[in-house]
C-alpha positions in Angstrom: 0.0 0.0 0.0 2.9 2.4 0.6 3.7 2.4 -3.1 0.2 3.8 -3.9 0.5 7.5 -5.0 -1.0 9.7 -2.3 -2.3 13.2 -2.2 -3.8 15.4 0.5 -6.2 18.3 -0.1 -6.5 20.8 2.7 -9.7 22.9 2.6 -11.4 25.4 5.0 -14.7 23.5 5.8 -17.4 21.1 5.0 -18.9 23.2 2.2 -15.5 23.1 0.4 -15.4 19.4 1.0 -18.8 18.9 -0.6 -17.9 21.1 -3.6 -14.7 19.1 -4.1 -16.7 15.8 -3.8 -18.9 16.8 -6.7 -15.9 18.0 -8.7 -13.9 14.8 -8.1 -16.9 12.6 -8.9 -17.4 14.4 -12.2 -13.7 14.0 -13.1 -14.0 10.2 -12.6 -12.9 9.6 -9.0 -14.6 6.9 -6.9 -15.5 6.7 -3.2 -13.7 3.6 -1.8 -16.0 3.5 1.2 -19.2 3.3 -0.8 -20.7 -0.2 -0.7 -24.0 0.9 -2.3 -27.5 1.1 -0.8 -26.3 3.6 1.8 -23.8 1.1 3.3 -20.2 2.1 4.0 -17.0 0.4 5.0 -13.9 1.6 6.7 -11.3 3.2 4.5 -7.6 3.2 5.2 -4.9 5.6 4.1 -2.0 3.9 2.2 0.1 4.8 5.3 -2.0 2.3 7.3 -4.2 4.7 9.3 -8.0 4.7 9.2 -9.4 7.8 7.4 -10.8 10.0 10.1 -14.4 10.9 10.5 -15.0 14.2 8.6 -12.3 13.4 6.1 -13.2 12.1 2.6 -11.1 9.5 0.7 -11.1 9.1 -3.0 -9.5 6.8 -5.6 -8.4 8.5 -8.8 -9.0 6.9 -12.2 -5.5 5.3 -12.1 -5.9 4.1 -8.5 -4.1 6.9 -6.7 -5.3 7.8 -3.2 -6.7 11.3 -2.5 -7.7 12.5 1.0 -9.8 15.7 1.5 -9.4 17.3 4.9 -11.6 20.1 6.1 -9.5 22.2 8.6 -12.2 24.5 10.0 -10.9 27.9 8.9 -8.2 29.5 6.7 -5.7 29.8 9.5 -6.1 26.1 10.3 -5.5 25.2 6.7 -2.1 26.9 6.9 -1.3 25.3 10.2 -2.2 21.9 8.9 0.1 22.5 6.0 2.9 22.9 8.6 1.9 19.5 9.9 1.6 17.7 6.6 4.7 18.8 4.8 7.2 17.3 7.2 5.4 14.0 7.0 6.9 13.5 3.5 10.0 12.2 5.1 8.1 9.4 6.9 5.3 8.5 4.5 4.6 8.9 0.8 3.2 12.3 -0.1 3.0 13.0 -3.8 0.9 16.2 -3.7 -0.6 18.6 -1.3 -3.4 20.9 -2.6 -4.2 24.0 -0.4 -7.8 25.4 -1.0 -8.5 28.9 0.4 -11.0 31.6 -0.1 -9.4 34.8 -1.6 -11.3 36.7 1.2 -9.9 40.0 0.1 -6.3 38.9 0.5 -5.9 38.5 -3.3 -4.5 35.4 -5.0 -0.9 36.7 -4.6 -1.5 37.3 -0.9 -2.8 33.8 -0.4 0.1 32.3 -2.4 2.6 34.3 -0.3 1.2 32.8 2.9 1.5 29.3 1.4 5.0 30.2 0.2 6.0 31.0 3.8 4.9 27.5 4.9 6.7 25.8 2.0 9.9 27.7 2.9 9.5 26.7 6.5 9.3 23.1 5.5 12.6 23.4 3.5 11.1 23.9 0.1 11.9 26.3 -2.7 11.2 30.0 -2.4 10.0 30.3 -6.0 7.3 28.2 -7.6 8.0 26.5 -10.9 6.5 27.6 -14.2 3.2 25.8 -13.4 2.8 27.8 -10.2 3.4 24.7 -8.1 6.1 24.3 -5.4 8.2 21.2 -5.9 9.9 20.1 -2.6 12.8 17.7 -2.1 11.7 14.2 -2.6 9.3 15.3 -5.3 6.3 16.4 -3.2 4.3 19.0 -5.1 2.3 21.8 -3.4 -0.5 23.4 -5.4 -2.8 26.3 -4.5 -6.5 26.6 -5.3 -7.9 30.0 -4.5 -11.7 30.4 -4.6 -12.6 33.5 -6.5 -13.9 34.6 -9.9 -13.6 37.6 -12.1 -17.4 38.2 -12.6 -18.5 41.8 -12.2 -20.6 42.5 -9.1 -24.2 42.0 -10.2 -27.6 40.9 -8.7 -27.4 37.5 -7.0 -23.6 37.5 -6.7 -21.9 38.5 -3.4 -18.9 40.8 -3.6 -16.6 39.0 -1.3 -14.2 36.6 -3.2 -15.1 33.2 -1.8 -16.3 29.8 -2.8 -19.8 31.1 -2.4 -19.2 33.9 -4.9 -17.8 31.4 -7.4 -20.9 29.1 -7.1 -23.4 32.0 -7.2 -21.7 33.4 -10.3 -22.0 30.0 -12.0 -25.6 29.7 -11.0 -26.4 33.2 -12.4 -24.4 32.4 -15.5 -26.5 29.3 -16.1 -29.8 30.8 -15.0 -29.8 34.5 -15.6 -33.1 35.4 -14.0 -32.3 33.9 -10.7 -29.8 36.6 -9.7 -32.5 39.3 -9.7 -34.9 37.2 -7.7 -32.2 36.5 -5.1 -31.3 40.2 -4.9 -34.9 41.2 -4.6 -35.5 38.8 -1.7 -32.3 39.8 0.2 -33.0 43.6 -0.2 -36.7 43.1 0.7 -36.2 41.4 4.0 -37.8 43.3 6.9 -35.6 45.4 9.2 -33.3 45.0 11.1 -31.9 42.3 8.8 -28.1 42.9 8.4 -26.5 43.4 5.0 -26.4 40.2 3.1 -23.1 38.4 3.3 -21.7 35.8 0.9 -23.4 32.9 2.7 -26.8 34.7 2.6 -26.6 34.9 -1.2 -25.6 31.2 -1.5 -28.2 29.9 0.8 -30.9 32.0 -1.0 -30.0 30.2 -4.2 -30.2 26.9 -2.4 -33.6 27.6 -0.8 -35.0 28.9 -4.1 -34.0 26.0 -6.4 -32.3 23.2 -4.5 -34.2 22.9 -1.2 -35.1 19.3 -1.9 -31.4 18.4 -1.5 -30.8 20.4 1.6 -27.8 22.4 2.7 -25.5 19.5 3.3 -25.4 18.4 -0.4 -26.0 21.8 -2.1 -22.3 22.4 -3.0 -22.1 18.9 -4.4 -25.4 19.1 -6.2 -24.4 22.0 -8.4 -22.0 19.7 -10.2 -24.9 17.4 -11.3 -26.4 20.1 -13.5 -24.8 20.4 -16.9 -25.4 24.1 -17.4 -24.0 25.1 -14.0 -21.1 22.7 -14.4 -20.1 24.4 -17.6 -20.1 27.8 -15.9 -18.1 26.4 -13.0 -15.5 24.8 -15.4 -15.1 28.1 -17.3 -14.3 30.0 -14.1 -12.1 27.3 -12.6 -10.1 27.0 -15.7 -9.6 30.7 -15.9 -8.3 30.7 -12.3 -6.0 27.7 -12.9 -7.8 25.5 -10.4 -9.2 23.1 -12.9 -5.7 21.9 -13.9 -4.8 21.3 -10.3 -7.8 19.2 -9.4 -7.8 17.4 -12.8 -4.3 16.2 -11.9 -5.6 14.7 -8.7 -8.2 12.7 -10.6 -5.8 11.2 -13.2 
């Protein structure tokens, strides 16, 4: 099992995990714990440890192992990167993907924070031409920053987050929904606070995906061809599609 290629994805929370689940499934990955009919079995990391509750394990199309780890906040993602990178000396670690909201830091600001962690782990100070950091032993560190270049418009929150990316894709696929969401949010009775990025996203969910519930909403958007096409366009533009496609190979 130690010879199985192994990657780790560090993300902020369960919504990111659900979004990545839908994405990886679309790209052809499989869930090794799924026995069908709602039954599940224990899954073990190639290093021999059981995959923890809350973490998701995937098998790529070629049989590589991918583990998605929600870290419960952006600071915790970076702290977990400090934990994971030194493990490349004791267990196989082919790739680490760091997923963060832009959150106003900007892509370069987020990449600079990752660069500090890579340097701390003994890696290079300059990414290679692909934008990845390649550490001694061959471990590759990649960044996925959630953001999109859409103009601010009805139904799309201004803050650069995963929620903005998803709302922009939904509005791109279904143009009339943005105005309906905006009208609802601005028509709420006082003293409702200004709508934040989550209010926009959950309004889209309540309006058109309520049957699936909050837990699966971020995965469900990948099952609709029109929305999926809009997501792919934005993720390719940001360079994220190439990173996650590599995981699924």
